[in-house]
Z-matrix of the N, CA and C atoms (Angstrom, degrees):
N
C 1 1.452
C 2 1.536 1 109.12
N 3 1.308 2 115.63 1 133.48
C 4 1.459 3 121.13 2 -179.31
C 5 1.529 4 110.57 3 -78.84
N 6 1.334 5 114.92 4 139.15
C 7 1.464 6 120.08 5 179.66
C 8 1.526 7 109.47 6 -77.00
N 9 1.319 8 115.64 7 140.88
C 10 1.463 9 120.41 8 175.79
C 11 1.521 10 109.14 9 -79.85
N 12 1.315 11 115.78 10 166.68
C 13 1.459 12 120.65 11 176.39
C 14 1.524 13 110.36 12 -58.92
N 15 1.329 14 116.15 13 -40.09
C 16 1.466 15 120.77 14 178.16
C 17 1.534 16 109.79 15 -59.37
N 18 1.321 17 116.67 16 -47.17
C 19 1.466 18 121.00 17 -178.98
C 20 1.523 19 112.03 18 -63.16
N 21 1.332 20 117.49 19 -41.01
C 22 1.466 21 120.96 20 179.05
C 23 1.524 22 110.55 21 -64.77
N 24 1.336 23 116.67 22 -38.89
C 25 1.464 24 120.37 23 178.60
C 26 1.523 25 110.46 24 -67.45
N 27 1.312 26 117.33 25 -42.17
C 28 1.470 27 121.67 26 176.65
C 29 1.526 28 109.84 27 -59.37
N 30 1.320 29 117.18 28 -39.05
C 31 1.458 30 121.11 29 179.23
C 32 1.534 31 110.48 30 -62.30
N 33 1.332 32 117.80 31 -43.56
C 34 1.464 33 121.02 32 177.29
C 35 1.528 34 111.20 33 -63.00
N 36 1.320 35 116.32 34 -42.89
C 37 1.467 36 121.21 35 179.98
C 38 1.525 37 110.15 36 -62.61
N 39 1.323 38 116.73 37 -39.12
C 40 1.463 39 121.34 38 179.11
C 41 1.524 40 110.85 39 -64.81
N 42 1.335 41 116.31 40 -42.61
C 43 1.466 42 120.17 41 178.98
C 44 1.533 43 110.17 42 -62.72
N 45 1.331 44 116.58 43 -40.77
C 46 1.460 45 120.89 44 179.63
C 47 1.527 46 112.46 45 -75.85
N 48 1.334 47 117.00 46 -17.56
C 49 1.462 48 123.37 47 -176.14
C 50 1.528 49 110.56 48 57.26
N 51 1.346 50 115.66 49 47.62
C 52 1.464 51 121.80 50 -177.97
C 53 1.519 52 111.24 51 -92.61
N 54 1.339 53 114.34 52 148.35
C 55 1.460 54 120.43 53 174.95
C 56 1.531 55 108.80 54 -99.44
N 57 1.323 56 117.21 55 179.90
C 58 1.468 57 121.59 56 -176.11
C 59 1.529 58 112.33 57 -60.27
N 60 1.321 59 117.72 58 -37.51
C 61 1.466 60 120.73 59 -179.76
C 62 1.521 61 111.00 60 -64.34
N 63 1.331 62 115.97 61 -44.02
C 64 1.462 63 120.52 62 -179.94
C 65 1.527 64 111.35 63 -68.25
N 66 1.314 65 116.64 64 -38.47
C 67 1.464 66 121.32 65 176.69
C 68 1.524 67 109.63 66 -61.86
N 69 1.326 68 115.96 67 -44.38
C 70 1.468 69 121.08 68 179.94
C 71 1.527 70 110.97 69 -59.61
N 72 1.323 71 117.26 70 -39.06
C 73 1.463 72 120.89 71 179.31
C 74 1.524 73 111.14 72 -65.13
N 75 1.315 74 117.18 73 -43.46
C 76 1.468 75 120.86 74 -179.89
C 77 1.525 76 110.43 75 -64.72
N 78 1.331 77 117.11 76 -42.36
C 79 1.459 78 121.13 77 -175.12
C 80 1.522 79 113.65 78 -87.00
N 81 1.329 80 117.03 79 -14.81
C 82 1.460 81 119.84 80 -178.11
C 83 1.523 82 112.73 81 71.86
N 84 1.335 83 115.18 82 37.32
C 85 1.463 84 120.56 83 178.19
C 86 1.529 85 108.64 84 -125.94
N 87 1.330 86 115.87 85 176.46
C 88 1.462 87 119.67 86 178.81
C 89 1.524 88 110.37 87 -73.86
N 90 1.329 89 115.02 88 158.15
C 91 1.468 90 120.02 89 176.76
C 92 1.522 91 110.00 90 -62.06
N 93 1.313 92 116.79 91 -38.52
C 94 1.467 93 120.65 92 178.54
C 95 1.530 94 110.11 93 -62.84
N 96 1.330 95 116.50 94 -42.25
C 97 1.460 96 120.33 95 178.20
C 98 1.519 97 111.61 96 -61.61
N 99 1.322 98 116.17 97 -40.57
C 100 1.465 99 120.42 98 177.48
C 101 1.527 100 110.31 99 -65.15
N 102 1.317 101 116.89 100 -40.11
C 103 1.472 102 120.71 101 178.55
C 104 1.521 103 110.85 102 -62.92
N 105 1.337 104 116.14 103 -42.19
C 106 1.464 105 120.32 104 178.32
C 107 1.529 106 110.63 105 -61.22
N 108 1.324 107 116.20 106 -42.09
C 109 1.466 108 119.30 107 -179.82
C 110 1.520 109 111.07 108 -67.55
N 111 1.326 110 117.40 109 -39.27
C 112 1.464 111 120.54 110 178.55
C 113 1.522 112 111.86 111 -60.14
N 114 1.319 113 116.07 112 -40.32
C 115 1.462 114 119.98 113 -176.64
C 116 1.526 115 112.93 114 -97.83
N 117 1.334 116 115.90 115 1.26
C 118 1.472 117 122.14 116 -176.21
C 119 1.526 118 110.95 117 58.08
N 120 1.334 119 115.54 118 26.48
C 121 1.452 120 121.12 119 179.88
C 122 1.526 121 110.42 120 -67.74
N 123 1.315 122 116.15 121 142.07
C 124 1.472 123 123.33 122 179.48
C 125 1.527 124 111.77 123 56.46
N 126 1.326 125 116.57 124 31.47
C 127 1.459 126 121.42 125 176.61
C 128 1.520 127 115.13 126 75.98
N 129 1.329 128 117.21 127 6.72
C 130 1.460 129 120.18 128 179.56
C 131 1.514 130 110.36 129 -78.79
N 132 1.322 131 114.95 130 141.86
C 133 1.453 132 120.39 131 172.12
C 134 1.518 133 108.90 132 -153.44
N 135 1.318 134 116.44 133 166.77
C 136 1.449 135 120.58 134 -177.86
C 137 1.523 136 110.08 135 -73.58
N 138 1.328 137 115.68 136 140.52
C 139 1.461 138 122.38 137 -177.21
C 140 1.528 139 110.46 138 -103.16
N 141 1.311 140 115.58 139 175.31
C 142 1.465 141 121.00 140 176.17
C 143 1.521 142 110.02 141 -60.35
N 144 1.320 143 117.12 142 -37.71
C 145 1.467 144 122.10 143 178.11
C 146 1.531 145 110.49 144 -62.35
N 147 1.329 146 117.35 145 -42.58
C 148 1.464 147 121.80 146 177.54
C 149 1.527 148 110.29 147 -61.97
N 150 1.325 149 116.07 148 -43.40
C 151 1.467 150 120.75 149 179.56
C 152 1.531 151 110.30 150 -61.16
N 153 1.320 152 116.41 151 -44.44
C 154 1.470 153 120.79 152 179.74
C 155 1.527 154 111.37 153 -63.25
N 156 1.341 155 116.91 154 -38.65
C 157 1.463 156 120.09 155 178.10
C 158 1.526 157 110.90 156 -62.53
N 159 1.332 158 116.62 157 -42.39
C 160 1.464 159 119.84 158 178.69
C 161 1.527 160 111.04 159 -67.77
N 162 1.322 161 116.55 160 -40.43
C 163 1.456 162 120.32 161 179.16
C 164 1.533 163 110.48 162 -62.07
N 165 1.326 164 117.14 163 -44.30
C 166 1.465 165 121.47 164 177.46
C 167 1.526 166 111.14 165 -64.59
N 168 1.326 167 116.35 166 -39.10
C 169 1.462 168 121.49 167 178.45
C 170 1.530 169 110.39 168 -60.18
N 171 1.325 170 116.48 169 -45.13
C 172 1.463 171 121.11 170 179.91
C 173 1.529 172 110.52 171 -65.78
N 174 1.324 173 116.82 172 -41.39
C 175 1.466 174 120.01 173 177.64
C 176 1.531 175 110.84 174 -60.57
N 177 1.327 176 116.28 175 -41.34
C 178 1.476 177 120.19 176 177.86
C 179 1.526 178 111.52 177 -65.63
N 180 1.325 179 117.33 178 -38.45
C 181 1.466 180 120.82 179 175.91
C 182 1.530 181 110.44 180 -61.08
N 183 1.323 182 116.21 181 -43.02
C 184 1.469 183 120.66 182 -179.94
C 185 1.526 184 110.70 183 -64.20
N 186 1.325 185 117.52 184 -42.54
C 187 1.459 186 121.42 185 179.56
C 188 1.527 187 110.31 186 -63.46
N 189 1.320 188 117.05 187 -42.94
C 190 1.449 189 122.01 188 178.81
C 191 1.522 190 111.39 189 -63.56
N 192 1.316 191 116.04 190 -40.68
C 193 1.463 192 120.89 191 -179.48
C 194 1.524 193 112.22 192 -68.15
N 195 1.322 194 117.11 193 -27.38
C 196 1.467 195 120.95 194 -178.63
C 197 1.514 196 112.68 195 -81.98
N 198 1.310 197 117.63 196 -14.56
C 199 1.471 198 121.21 197 -178.21
C 200 1.497 199 111.48 198 -79.09
């Protein structure tokens, strides 16, 4: 079974061990919005754009760590 964008984003969040506040900072949304996406509340879920933001965030962390 192919993973959805939401599932792939959740996987990144799990690896980072981020909470809703930290997710909100990466995505530039409210903490409540991040909480809704985490729980898929009110039909919210992570989008391809959210996944790309997390992927870029991780790449930037890696670049910073290598310096």
